Legacy VTK file of the C-alpha trace (Angstrom):
# vtk DataFile Version 3.0
C-alpha trace
ASCII
DATASET POLYDATA
POINTS 255 float
44.583 1.064 -67.525
43.624 2.755 -70.781
40.162 3.676 -69.437
41.724 4.998 -66.231
44.124 7.188 -68.196
41.290 8.494 -70.359
39.271 9.301 -67.265
42.137 11.292 -65.792
42.647 13.162 -69.045
38.937 14.034 -69.278
39.074 15.584 -65.807
41.869 17.986 -66.749
39.664 20.598 -68.528
37.358 20.819 -65.508
40.329 21.239 -63.186
41.801 23.944 -65.404
38.456 25.747 -65.469
38.254 25.580 -61.674
41.818 26.904 -61.258
41.151 29.728 -63.724
37.956 30.710 -61.925
39.701 30.662 -58.551
42.391 32.955 -59.928
39.801 35.451 -61.159
37.312 35.050 -58.296
38.994 33.443 -55.268
36.658 31.497 -52.950
35.571 33.613 -50.014
34.530 32.778 -46.454
30.746 32.648 -46.239
30.752 34.997 -43.251
33.584 37.536 -43.496
34.762 37.313 -47.119
38.313 36.185 -46.312
39.932 33.987 -48.961
39.428 30.244 -48.311
40.504 27.051 -50.060
37.104 26.110 -51.517
33.773 27.830 -52.216
31.114 27.506 -49.518
33.528 27.294 -46.598
34.315 29.273 -43.443
37.716 30.699 -42.568
39.548 29.682 -39.402
38.642 32.980 -37.755
34.890 32.710 -38.353
34.469 29.044 -37.492
34.526 29.670 -33.690
31.883 32.408 -34.101
29.272 29.780 -34.976
27.551 27.697 -32.306
27.103 24.295 -33.957
24.414 21.994 -32.576
25.758 18.564 -31.677
25.230 15.792 -29.141
23.934 15.715 -26.506
20.555 16.788 -27.870
16.924 15.776 -27.666
16.449 12.850 -30.096
13.030 14.220 -31.070
13.205 18.007 -31.447
16.997 18.345 -31.628
17.286 20.937 -28.846
20.841 20.782 -27.458
21.292 19.887 -23.808
23.669 21.969 -21.716
24.747 18.937 -19.638
25.343 15.247 -20.450
22.143 13.173 -20.281
21.332 9.458 -20.711
21.073 8.324 -24.330
17.564 8.687 -25.748
16.349 11.113 -23.085
13.768 13.618 -24.363
13.727 17.285 -23.403
11.028 18.592 -21.071
9.004 20.152 -23.890
8.824 16.901 -25.879
7.931 14.922 -22.756
5.122 17.346 -21.913
3.740 17.507 -25.458
5.251 15.155 -28.055
5.558 16.917 -31.451
3.641 15.638 -34.471
6.822 15.519 -36.532
9.189 12.564 -36.232
12.501 14.404 -35.724
13.867 17.929 -36.090
17.492 18.910 -36.527
19.391 22.146 -37.165
23.016 22.868 -37.940
23.449 26.072 -35.917
22.103 27.990 -32.954
20.413 31.168 -34.223
22.544 33.844 -32.636
25.861 35.623 -33.120
27.638 34.395 -36.237
24.808 31.949 -36.961
22.293 34.780 -37.132
24.605 36.845 -39.339
25.046 33.918 -41.718
21.286 33.312 -41.986
20.518 36.985 -42.644
23.316 37.285 -45.205
21.805 34.383 -47.142
18.164 35.339 -46.632
18.134 39.109 -47.086
21.344 40.127 -48.858
20.909 38.212 -52.137
23.737 35.813 -51.243
22.213 32.869 -53.090
25.758 31.614 -53.741
25.876 30.496 -50.093
23.223 27.806 -50.599
25.642 24.979 -51.364
27.919 25.632 -48.391
24.992 26.067 -45.998
23.396 22.866 -47.290
26.655 21.048 -46.507
26.352 22.169 -42.868
22.720 21.034 -42.782
23.547 17.674 -44.368
26.019 16.877 -41.605
23.509 17.814 -38.899
20.655 15.893 -40.554
22.440 12.925 -42.111
20.002 10.376 -40.656
16.999 12.454 -41.749
18.301 12.720 -45.301
18.916 9.004 -45.424
15.320 8.208 -44.394
13.660 10.796 -46.671
11.748 9.921 -49.833
11.133 13.572 -50.755
12.716 16.907 -49.853
10.190 19.743 -49.589
10.858 23.426 -48.780
8.629 25.696 -46.742
6.837 27.858 -49.351
6.743 31.629 -49.792
3.653 33.477 -50.951
4.027 34.551 -54.584
3.982 38.232 -53.583
6.901 37.854 -51.199
8.693 35.595 -53.681
8.331 38.300 -56.337
9.787 40.939 -54.004
12.645 38.776 -52.685
13.224 37.029 -56.044
14.075 33.685 -54.457
12.847 31.291 -51.784
15.818 30.624 -49.516
14.285 27.364 -48.276
13.862 26.120 -51.846
17.518 26.906 -52.630
18.600 24.882 -49.592
16.262 22.017 -50.556
17.656 21.883 -54.085
21.248 21.958 -52.825
20.471 19.108 -50.405
18.834 17.146 -53.212
21.938 17.468 -55.394
24.115 16.393 -52.471
21.979 13.428 -51.389
20.419 12.226 -54.637
16.944 12.504 -53.075
14.293 14.352 -55.138
13.286 17.885 -54.138
9.823 19.177 -55.042
9.914 22.981 -54.602
6.207 23.492 -55.397
4.709 20.631 -53.395
3.535 23.085 -50.720
1.759 26.354 -51.505
1.231 29.443 -49.353
-2.280 30.564 -50.286
-2.229 34.022 -48.775
0.398 36.453 -47.525
1.080 36.223 -43.818
2.511 39.003 -41.637
6.097 38.889 -40.460
6.214 36.448 -37.565
9.095 38.186 -35.818
8.055 39.363 -32.384
4.858 37.258 -32.339
4.229 34.640 -29.669
3.526 30.974 -30.331
-0.290 31.310 -30.413
-0.167 34.510 -32.493
2.013 32.740 -35.038
-0.400 29.804 -35.229
-3.350 32.120 -35.818
-1.455 34.024 -38.509
-0.694 30.777 -40.366
-4.085 29.079 -39.949
-5.250 27.875 -43.369
-2.363 29.604 -45.153
-0.504 26.516 -46.398
-1.744 23.578 -48.441
-0.399 20.759 -50.593
-0.373 21.611 -54.303
-3.304 19.577 -55.751
-1.315 18.551 -58.841
1.488 17.188 -56.619
-0.702 15.421 -54.088
-0.244 11.900 -55.457
3.548 12.198 -55.194
3.173 12.570 -51.441
1.007 9.605 -50.529
2.848 7.053 -48.409
6.111 8.996 -48.487
8.540 10.103 -45.792
9.116 13.848 -46.190
12.045 16.009 -45.145
10.776 19.575 -44.659
13.412 22.300 -45.169
13.452 25.825 -43.715
16.091 28.378 -42.804
15.237 28.918 -39.110
13.187 26.957 -36.569
11.752 29.398 -34.031
8.531 28.283 -32.324
7.616 25.633 -34.890
4.482 27.475 -36.051
5.465 27.605 -39.725
6.718 24.033 -39.841
3.598 22.989 -37.917
1.316 24.465 -40.573
3.314 22.644 -43.268
3.281 19.457 -41.216
-0.504 19.433 -40.896
-0.920 19.925 -44.655
1.563 17.139 -45.446
0.022 14.649 -43.020
-3.533 15.380 -44.184
-2.408 14.703 -47.762
-1.004 11.278 -46.883
2.632 11.666 -45.824
3.571 8.805 -43.505
6.296 10.708 -41.627
7.712 14.227 -41.606
11.170 15.244 -40.402
12.322 18.876 -40.219
15.804 20.122 -41.101
16.780 23.783 -40.750
19.959 25.768 -41.061
19.517 27.276 -37.584
17.177 27.176 -34.631
16.338 29.493 -31.781
17.380 27.851 -28.512
15.699 29.050 -25.351
17.477 28.143 -22.108
14.201 27.361 -20.381
13.503 24.604 -22.916
16.825 22.816 -22.438
LINES 1 256
255 0 1 2 3 4 5 6 7 8 9 10 11 12 13 14 15 16 17 18 19 20 21 22 23 24 25 26 27 28 29 30 31 32 33 34 35 36 37 38 39 40 41 42 43 44 45 46 47 48 49 50 51 52 53 54 55 56 57 58 59 60 61 62 63 64 65 66 67 68 69 70 71 72 73 74 75 76 77 78 79 80 81 82 83 84 85 86 87 88 89 90 91 92 93 94 95 96 97 98 99 100 101 102 103 104 105 106 107 108 109 110 111 112 113 114 115 116 117 118 119 120 121 122 123 124 125 126 127 128 129 130 131 132 133 134 135 136 137 138 139 140 141 142 143 144 145 146 147 148 149 150 151 152 153 154 155 156 157 158 159 160 161 162 163 164 165 166 167 168 169 170 171 172 173 174 175 176 177 178 179 180 181 182 183 184 185 186 187 188 189 190 191 192 193 194 195 196 197 198 199 200 201 202 203 204 205 206 207 208 209 210 211 212 213 214 215 216 217 218 219 220 221 222 223 224 225 226 227 228 229 230 231 232 233 234 235 236 237 238 239 240 241 242 243 244 245 246 247 248 249 250 251 252 253 254
């Protein structure tokens, strides 16, 4: 009883600090800025603006199905050409409020959103997190990192590591040369732009051998970027690679 009482007393300063901070800087909705109960949350008005990805979905690539399907059924794309990764999951469809949330985090210096966004990703990729030995972000080239000042994928990876207890290695992958913006490029153009651009950091290579890796990125579009990372990871000895992103582009023709 004495230890329990001491534990409760020791928690009081932290609670007071939290209450004081909330009085000065109230927690805000990640999307609209409305006051919410806790940091890293969405208000009741913004929640319906996001299209969350949930069952039924392809058990391999995570693409949501528009109609109920038998358990374990793969989408047409995975049946035609099975991916080299084990599983891919995303929390949100990239569009509407989901797109706004990604861009706010990625391009508006809203690094404070990382924890709340990682919570959304952790729910979508719970099984992937459980099976992971290492959490690895998609890398930025040092020039783009210098201009942007942070790697959004690394922030998400570190937040997921704190939440799950799994180690994150932000510099395991390296982008050797700057690549053009992939927006507007087709699948083959993206692959050519990324050819030879990503490798495993030589000083981290031994950490990878025989490990199951969870690759983290902000958006899954065509899979070109994650594919370049995947090839580097598998060539360096990773036994399995799963992919977890905040959002993914969903094309109706692929569902």
